C-alpha positions in Angstrom: 48.2 38.6 25.1 50.7 40.6 24.6 52.7 40.6 21.4 55.9 42.2 20.3 55.4 43.9 16.1 58.3 44.7 14.1 59.1 48.0 13.9 59.3 48.1 9.7 56.4 46.0 9.1 54.9 46.0 5.9 51.5 44.3 4.3 53.8 42.5 1.9 55.8 41.4 5.4 52.5 40.3 6.9 51.2 38.9 3.9 54.5 36.7 3.4 54.2 35.8 7.3 50.2 34.5 7.1 51.2 32.5 4.1 53.8 30.4 6.2 51.1 30.1 8.4 48.3 29.1 6.5 47.0 32.5 7.0 45.3 34.7 4.3 44.0 38.2 4.2 40.2 38.8 2.9 42.4 42.5 2.4 43.6 40.9 -0.9 40.4 40.2 -2.3 39.2 42.0 -4.9 35.2 41.4 -5.0 34.0 41.1 -8.3 30.6 39.6 -8.1 27.4 39.7 -10.7 24.5 40.8 -9.6 22.7 37.4 -11.0 23.6 33.9 -10.7 25.9 32.6 -13.8 27.1 29.1 -14.2 29.4 27.8 -16.5 26.9 24.9 -17.9 25.8 25.4 -21.5 22.6 24.9 -23.5 23.0 22.0 -25.6 20.4 19.3 -27.0 21.6 16.1 -27.4 19.7 14.0 -30.5 18.0 10.5 -30.2 20.1 9.2 -33.0 23.2 10.0 -31.9 22.5 8.3 -28.4 21.0 5.5 -29.5 23.4 4.7 -32.0 26.0 4.9 -29.6 24.2 2.9 -27.4 23.6 0.1 -29.7 27.0 0.1 -30.5 28.4 -0.4 -26.9 25.5 -3.3 -26.7 28.5 -5.1 -28.7 31.3 -3.9 -27.8 30.5 -3.7 -23.7 29.6 -6.7 -21.8 27.8 -6.4 -18.4 31.0 -8.0 -16.7 33.4 -5.2 -18.4 31.8 -2.5 -16.1 29.1 -1.9 -13.8 27.0 -0.3 -16.5 26.2 0.2 -19.7 25.7 3.9 -19.9 26.1 6.2 -22.8 26.4 9.7 -20.7 24.9 13.0 -22.0 28.4 15.7 -21.6 27.7 19.4 -21.2 30.5 20.8 -23.6 30.8 23.8 -20.4 32.3 22.3 -17.8 35.7 21.0 -18.4 37.2 20.2 -14.8 34.8 17.3 -14.4 34.5 14.2 -16.9 31.0 13.4 -18.4 29.3 15.2 -16.4 25.9 17.1 -17.8 25.5 19.6 -15.0 27.2 21.2 -11.9 24.6 19.1 -9.6 23.2 16.1 -12.2 24.0 14.0 -14.4 21.9 11.9 -16.7 22.9 9.0 -19.1 21.0 6.7 -21.0 21.4 2.9 -20.1 20.7 -0.3 -21.9 20.4 -3.6 -20.7 20.2 -6.0 -23.4 17.9 -9.5 -23.7 19.7 -12.2 -21.3 21.6 -9.9 -19.4 22.2 -8.9 -15.8 23.8 -5.5 -14.2 25.0 -7.0 -11.0 23.8 -6.0 -7.2 25.9 -2.8 -5.6 24.7 0.3 -3.6 26.2 4.2 -4.1 25.2 7.1 -2.0 24.5 8.7 -4.9 21.1 9.3 -5.6 19.6 7.6 -8.7 16.1 7.5 -11.1 15.2 5.7 -14.2 12.8 6.7 -16.8 12.0 3.8 -19.1 12.1 5.1 -22.7 12.0 1.8 -24.6 11.4 -1.9 -24.0 9.0 -3.7 -21.5 9.7 -6.7 -19.1 13.0 -6.3 -18.1 13.2 -5.8 -13.9 15.5 -3.9 -11.4 14.9 -5.4 -7.6 15.5 -2.3 -5.0 16.3 -3.9 -1.7 14.0 -6.8 -2.8 11.2 -4.9 -4.5 11.0 -6.1 -7.6 9.3 -3.4 -10.2 8.7 -4.7 -13.9 9.4 -1.9 -16.5 7.0 -0.5 -18.9 7.9 2.7 -20.7 7.0 5.8 -19.3 7.7 4.9 -15.8 10.0 6.3 -13.3 11.6 4.0 -10.8 13.8 5.5 -7.9 17.0 4.6 -6.4 17.0 6.8 -3.2 20.6 6.5 -1.5 22.2 3.9 -0.8 19.7 0.9 -1.3 20.8 -2.4 -3.0 19.8 -2.4 -6.5 20.4 -5.2 -9.5 18.8 -5.1 -13.3 17.5 -8.4 -15.1 16.4 -8.6 -18.9 14.5 -11.8 -19.4 12.8 -10.8 -22.4 13.9 -10.8 -26.1 14.5 -7.5 -26.6 16.4 -4.5 -25.0 15.3 -2.5 -22.7 16.4 1.3 -22.4 16.4 3.6 -19.5 17.2 7.7 -19.2 19.7 7.4 -15.6 19.5 10.2 -13.9 22.1 10.4 -10.6 23.3 13.5 -8.7 26.9 12.2 -9.1 28.3 15.7 -9.8 26.8 16.8 -6.2 28.2 14.3 -4.4 31.5 14.7 -6.2 31.7 18.4 -5.0 30.2 17.7 -1.0 33.2 14.2 -1.0 30.1 12.3 0.1 30.8 9.0 -3.3 30.5 5.4 -1.5 30.1 2.5 -4.1 29.9 -1.1 -2.5 29.3 -4.2 -4.6 27.5 -7.4 -2.7 28.9 -10.5 -2.4 25.7 -11.7 -4.3 25.1 -10.3 -7.5 21.7 -11.2 -7.5 18.8 -10.5 -5.6 16.0 -12.0 -4.0 12.7 -10.1 -4.4 10.5 -9.8 -1.8 7.7 -7.8 -2.7 6.4 -6.4 -6.2 5.4 -2.6 -6.9 2.0 -3.8 -7.1 2.1 -4.9 -4.0 3.6 -2.0 -2.4 0.7 0.1 -4.1 -2.2 -1.9 -2.6 -0.6 -1.9 0.5 0.3 2.1 0.8 -1.8 4.0 3.0 -2.0 0.6 5.6 -0.4 0.6 8.7 3.4 -0.6 8.2 4.3 -4.3 8.5 7.3 -5.9 8.3 7.2 -6.9 4.4 6.4 -2.9 3.4 9.8 -1.7 2.3 11.6 1.5 3.9 10.4 3.9 1.4 7.2 3.0 0.1 6.8 4.6 -3.8 9.6 4.3 -5.6 7.9 2.7 -8.8 5.5 5.3 -10.3 4.0 3.7 -13.2 3.0 5.4 -16.5 0.0 4.7 -16.6 -0.7 6.3 -13.2 1.0 9.4 -14.6 -0.9 10.0 -17.9 -4.1 9.4 -16.2 -3.0 11.8 -13.9 -1.5 14.5 -16.6 -5.3 14.1 -18.5 -7.0 14.9 -15.7 -5.2 18.1 -15.7 -6.8 18.8 -18.7 -10.5 19.6 -16.6 -8.9 21.2 -13.4 -9.6 24.9 -13.8 -6.5 27.1 -14.4 -4.2 24.3 -14.8 -2.8 25.4 -17.9 0.6 26.9 -17.0 2.0 29.7 -18.7 5.2 29.0 -18.2 4.8 24.9 -18.5 1.6 23.6 -19.9 0.4 21.1 -18.3 2.3 20.3 -15.3 2.6 17.6 -13.0 5.4 17.2 -10.5 5.8 13.8 -9.1 5.9 13.3 -5.1 6.8 11.7 -2.4 3.3 10.5 -1.2 5.5 10.4 2.6 6.5 13.6 3.0 4.4 15.1 0.1 7.7 16.7 -0.9 9.9 16.5 -4.3 10.4 12.7 -5.5 13.8 12.9 -4.1 15.5 15.3 -1.3 18.7 16.6 -4.3 16.3 16.1 -7.5 12.8 16.9 -8.4 11.2 14.8 -11.1 8.0 16.4 -13.3 6.0 15.5 -16.6 4.3 17.8 -18.7 2.1 18.3 -21.5 2.4 21.0 -24.2 -1.1 21.3 -26.0 -0.7 21.2 -29.8 0.1 24.8 -30.6 1.0 25.7 -27.5 3.2 28.6 -26.9 4.0 29.6 -23.6 5.6 32.7 -21.7 9.6 33.4 -21.3 10.8 33.0 -17.5 14.1 31.7 -15.3 14.9 30.5 -12.4 18.3 29.6 -10.3 17.2 25.8 -10.7 18.9 24.0 -13.5 16.3 21.6 -16.0 17.1 18.4 -18.0 14.7 17.5 -20.1 13.4 14.3 -22.3 11.3 14.5 -24.6 9.0 11.7 -24.3 6.5 12.3 -27.2 5.9 15.3 -30.0 7.9 17.7 -32.0 8.4 20.6 -30.6 11.3 23.9 -29.9 12.4 25.2 -26.5 14.3 28.6 -26.9 17.0 29.5 -24.5 18.2 32.8 -24.1 16.8 33.3 -27.5 18.2 30.2 -29.3 16.1 27.8 -30.5 17.0 24.3 -29.6 14.4 22.1 -32.3 13.6 18.7 -30.3 11.5 15.7 -31.1 10.7 12.3 -30.0 13.7 11.1 -27.8 16.1 14.1 -27.7 17.0 15.4 -24.8 18.1 19.3 -23.6 19.1 21.2 -20.7 17.9 24.7 -19.7 20.7 25.9 -17.0 20.0 28.1 -14.3 18.6 31.8 -14.8 18.8 31.3 -18.3 15.4 32.9 -20.0 13.6 30.2 -21.3 10.3 29.4 -23.2 8.5 26.0 -24.7 6.5 25.9 -28.2 4.7 22.9 -29.5 5.1 22.9 -33.6 2.6 20.0 -34.0 -1.0 21.8 -34.8 -2.6 18.5 -33.7 -0.6 16.3 -31.6 0.4 17.1 -27.8 4.3 17.2 -26.9 5.5 15.2 -23.1 8.6 16.5 -21.8 10.3 14.5 -19.0 12.1 16.5 -16.8 14.4 16.4 -13.4 15.9 19.3 -11.6 18.1 20.4 -8.9 15.1 22.8 -7.4 14.9 20.3 -3.7 18.6 21.3 -3.2 17.9 24.9 -3.9 14.8 25.2 -2.5 15.9 23.6 0.6 19.2 26.3 0.9 16.9 28.9 0.1 18.5 30.0 -3.1 15.3 29.6 -5.0 14.5 32.2 -7.4 11.8 32.8 -9.9 10.9 35.3 -12.1 9.0 36.1 -15.8 10.6 37.9 -18.5 9.1 40.0 -20.9 10.0 39.2 -25.1 
């Protein structure tokens, strides 16, 4: 291809001509890339008393007819370009369904999880599977599955809402759809799925075989770790990751959930990793040092450890264990070969 170049050309003129054609020269970029990962996400701790008060007030001021869900979102003060997010990839909120209320049937591309922190007997139906809630249960909502919530008990039921909303926002993949019928009909229960799992597939078996991890099973598995050789991790105490029984991999493609027990008086060593972790204190009292800053937590509190922040956990009680539920974006980083971890001397 033959072209005629200007005789009086200059770099400034070239830049102007390219800009007019929606082109840009990389030579104008001055690389200033740090040698370690950085993030705008800040370490932060949300006290349960503050969350609960807001939720109870919303319970009287916001009806299910006013919005799709009554949720108090945990907002990270370091993120200014996205409203109401907990981190750059994950969102954590706390949802309440009052006695006699029903949250309408819908689906979305955002993946979701529910960890029950207060109440029992309410249920969610996900693609026909009825999941009756107990405290400590983890219920998954994979992408684009119909789901609704009903509370026919005489007390409020409260759970954590974990989502990958910020991730899908950045990927421009957010989709939401309301069903013409606000109520689903249950075709199978979580107990039946647990009974059927492992057998030959049938038309009555849901597409996602295990979405309801019951606390009684989880805690039995967590306690069993105390008797396993070398099970006490120097960074996380007794750590149990929830697994997808079909793949053996993480709970969800973008979110790994875990439960961990810190024995009485336990003090972990310090480490850091490229994944962001959001914790909720299910039981106990303790302190987590994040980049040297102490965050003192009690039952019901939530806190976030941003990526590549040095952290260590301490159980302040000398007589009782502390139990932490957590969600992280580690599956996403591992699939992209971005996960790194290292111990830090302190």
